[in-house]
N, C-alpha and C positions, 0 to 999 in steps of 0.2 A: 504494499499500500504506499503511495507516495505522500511524503510530508509536505509537499509544496502546497501553499495556500491557493485556493481558487482566486482567479482574477475577479475583482468586484465589477459587476455590470455597470454600476454608477460611474466608476472610474473610467471604464472604457467609453461610456457615453460622453463623459466630460472631456476626455482626451480628443474624441472625434470632434466635439464642438469647438475646441481650441483650434484644431487644424482647419476647420471650416472658417472660423473667424479670421485666422491668419491669412487665408486665401483672399477673403473679402477685403481685409485691410491692405494687402499688397496690391490688389486690383484697383482699389479706390485711389491708392497713392499713384500708381503708374498710369491709370486711365486706359492705356492701350498697350497690350502685351500679349505674348504667346504663352502656351502651356509650359514651354521650356523655361520662359522667363519666370513664370509663377513658381516652378520647381526650384529654380536658383534663388529666388527671393525668400521663399519660405523654408527651404531646406527639406521639403517633403519628397518622398519617392514619387516618381513619375506616375505610377499606377494610382497612387492616392490622389494626386492632383487631377488626373483624368476623371476619376469618379466624382470628385467634388465639383469640378467644372461642369460636368453633365448636370449635376443637381442644381447648381447655381444658374445655369442657362434656363432650366425649367422654371425656376423661381423668378426669373427676370432680372437677376443681378448682373449677369453677363450677357453680351450680345455678340454673336459671331460675325466678324467683319471680312472674312475671306483671307487670301494669302497676303502676307506682308511684303515689304521691300525685298527685292532679290538678294539672296545670300548664297554662299557656297552650299551645295546640297539642295535638298528639297525645301521649297518655300514653306515657311511656318504659317499656320492658320492663326489669325489674330483675334483677340478677344477685347471687347471694349466694355469698361464698367459702366453700368447704367445708373446715373446719380438719382433718378427717380425711383429706384428701388428702395431707397431709404429717405423717408420724409420726417421732418421735425416740425413741431408747432411752437411758436413763440407767442406768449400771452402777456399783455400788459394791463394791469388793473390801475385805474385812476379813479378819483372821487366820483365822477359822473359817467364814466364810460369804460368799456372793455374793448381792447383791440387784440386781433389774432392774426398771425401770418403763418402760412404753411410754406416751407422751403425744402428744396432737395439737398442732398449731401454736399453739393457745391455751393450752397447758400443762395441759389437762384430762387426767386420768389415765384410761387405757384398760385397762391390765393391770399387775399387780404380782406378783412372786414372789421368795421368798428361800429358799435352800437351802444345804447345806453346800458349802464350797469345798475342792476337792481336785484333784490332777492338773495337767496343763499349763494355764497361765494363759490363753493365746490360745485354745486349743481350748475351754476352759470358757466363756469370754466369748462366743465366736461361737456355740456350740451353745445357750447360754442365751438369747441374743437371738433367734436364728432360731426356736427353739421357742416363745418368748413372743409374737413378732410374728406367727407363723403365716402364714395366707394373705394378710395385709396387707403382706408383704415388699415388693411393688412400691411401696408408699407410704412406706417407710422412707427418711428424708432425711439422718439424722445420728445419731451415737452419741457420748456423753460418758462417759468412764471415770474414776472416782475411785479413787486408789491411796494407800496409807499410806506415801508416800515422795516422792522428788524426781522430777519429770518434766521432761525437756528434749527438746523437739521430738518428743514421743511415746515417748521412751525412758525407762524407769523404773529408778531405782537407790535405794539406801538404804531399801529396803522389806523388811527381813528377816522381818517377820511374815507376808509372803506369798511368801517365798522369792526375793526379788529384791533382792540387794545390789549386784551389778554391773549396768551399764546393759543393758536389754533392750528392743528396739524393739516394744513392745506396740502402740502406735498404728498404725505402718506395717503390722504383720502383720494386725491386725483390719481395717484399711481395705482391704487387698488381698483379704481373704477376703470381706468383706461388700459391698464396692463402693460405700461411702458415706463422706462426711467423718467422721473420728474425731478427737475432742479428748480428750487425757489430761492430768489435772492432779492435784495433791496434794489429798487428801481434805479437809484443813482449809481450803485455798483455796475449795473448792466449798461447804464449810459456811458460810464468810464470805459467799460469793455468795448462798447460799440464804437466810441471815438477812437480807440486804439486800433480797431479792426478796419474802419473805413472813413475815419474823420480826421480831426485836427491833431490827434495824437498818434497817427500812424507812423510817424518817424521817430518816436521816442519810446524808451522802456520804462520811464518813470514820470508820473504826472499826478496831480491832484485836481479833480473836477469838483467845482462848487456849483450846486444847482439850487436856484432860488425859485420857489413857486409858493403854494399855500404854506409849505414848510421850507426849511433849509437843510440840505444834506450834502455830504461830500462822498466822493468815490476815490479810493486810493489805489494806484497801480505802482508797484515797485518791482524792478527786475522783470517786467513784462507780465506780472501776475496781479490780479485783483486781490487786495488784502482785506480780510473781513474781521480780524480780531478773534479773541477767545470764544465769544458768544455771538458773533455776527453783527455786533453793534458798532464796529469801527465806522467812523464817518458821520455819526449822529451829532454833528456840530451844532444843530439847532438847539441842543440842550446845554450849550455852554452858558455859564451864569453871567448875569449882567452886573451883579453886586457882590460885595465881599461875603455876604451871608445869603447864598442862593436859596430860593424856595424849593421845597420838595413837592413835586407835582406828579400825579398819576393820570392826568388827562391825555397824555400822549403828545402834548404840545410843549416844546422846550421854551425856556425864557428868551433866548436870543431870537429864535424864529418868530415868537409871538410879537416881537417888537420890530423886526427888520425884514419880514417876509413880504410877499406881494400883497397879502390882505392888509397888513399894517400900513404899507405904503399907500394903498388905495384909500384907506380910511383917513390918513393924514391929508391926501390930496383933496378929498371931499371937503375937509375943514379949511384948507387953503383956498379952494376954488369951488364953492358950493354949486351943486348941480348933480348930474348923473354920476354914478360910480364908474370910474374909468375901466375900460376893458384891458388896456395895457398900461398899467400904472407907472412902470419905469420909463417907458417911452414918453408918456404924457408928462411925467415930471420933468424930464429933460427939456421938452418943448416949453413948458410953463416957466422953467428956470431961466430961459433966455429973456423973459420980459417981467419977471416977478422976483424981487429980492428975497421975500420969505421962501419962495420955492427954491431959489438958488442956495439959500442957507440950508434948507432941508436936504437938498441933493448932496451938499457937502457932508451933512451928517450921515447920510446913507453910505456914501463912499468911505467915510472914515470908519464906520462900523464894519463894513465888509472888509476893509483893509485889515482891521484888527483881527477879524476872524481868520483871514488867510494867513496873516503873520503868525498867529498862534499855532496854526498847523505846520507852516513852513519851518518854524524854529525846531520842531520835533522831527519832522520826516524828510526835510530837504528834497522836495520832488523835482526841482529845477524848472518845472512848467506847471502853470495853473490854467485850467480851462474854465471859462464862465459859461454856465448853461442855464436854460430857462430864461426868466426875466433878466438875469444878470447879463445874458448875451445881448440884450437890447441896448446896452450902453453905447452911445455914439463914440466916435474916435476921441473926442476931447475928454469925455468922462473916463474912457478906458485909459488914456494917457495919464489922467489925474490919479487914477487908482494905481497904475504902474508906478508912478512917482512916489506915492505914499508908501508903497511896499518896498521899493528899491532903497528908500532912505533908512529903513530899519532892518531889512532881512540880513542875516549873517552870510548868506550865499546868493549868487545870482539867481533870480527867479523871473521867468518870462511869463507874462499874462496874455492869454489869447482868448478869443471867443471860440466856443465849441461850434461845430459847423453842421451837425446832423439834425439838430432840432428834435422834433418828436420821434424821428426815426432812430435815434441813438439807442433807445431802450430795446427796440425790436432787433436792431443789428446785434446788440450784445446778447439778447436772448437766443437768437439763432445760433450764435457762436457757442453758447453754453449747451444748447440742446444738441448740437452736433458733436460736441465733446463727450456727451453722456449717451449718445445714440447706440454705439456698438462697443460696450466695454469688453475687454478681453479677460475672461475668467481665469483665475489661477488654479493650479492643480490642488486637490485636497491634501 
């Protein structure tokens, strides 16, 4: 009787899945290659590659493209990776609306929709994604969700604008419902990632993005990676105190953002210039400041406050570049130059201030990048 332990069926199946995913990853990277190329890239035996290629052609991952360029010997049949075999969904939650994009594994946009946000968060996200992806659901490989709050392991808190102050396991709930990997992160982190992928930060590895809207938040990229901190709350700069004895608040709104966010600026503008509530408070403040001394003084106060906020961050992390996003990106050249001057006079290291360039699309660019990274994880052997 042999003492050799039987091979575990689970281990065999896991090993086969690793080989299959290694072929997918190699094909995705090369885009166009032969079976011989696949064998060389993965280190798998030719017979294994042939069997896996047959399977992946049937599943739509690979497309046969005929003989390649002439070489010595028999021409090799070429295979093309089909980016639409892997789709991802990028979801952005905002106070009054939800946006979703479906993209392929190259990041090419396939579908987009924005609608009013109401009702249960998880149900809304799942229904929206399922409706938008439609008959392509079998190709969905991952979902990334941007939220205006703190995300820790997919649980969201401090997002009062969408009704989530206490921790709520959005990521786990959506993943259970859709059956694909789900990544949840702060919307400003995703903006920073998006600007690094396709915007004003594409040429740098370190930056700080300051986003001013109903709240104020920061996204930090160091050495090419978004940094979130021990519990995902890095960048919650809206909670910086205004006084020596800061107030303890559980409302989800920080002291700094309560005074220097878009809402606060809009209220001050109404007091300075009675009438309708401005739609673009920062832009209208700059226009009013050209003709009104009180408005000019208030604009100086806003720029001083934002400069102090940026300086507090720069002294700790030395990002080298600061991107202004949201309402802060509405500063005209003169105001931007004034902010740069305030910062340059006090920073311990050179720091360039730029406007972010992607606008509302930054979140979705970042979310697509996140979802693609999570789409086909390579499992490890047990």
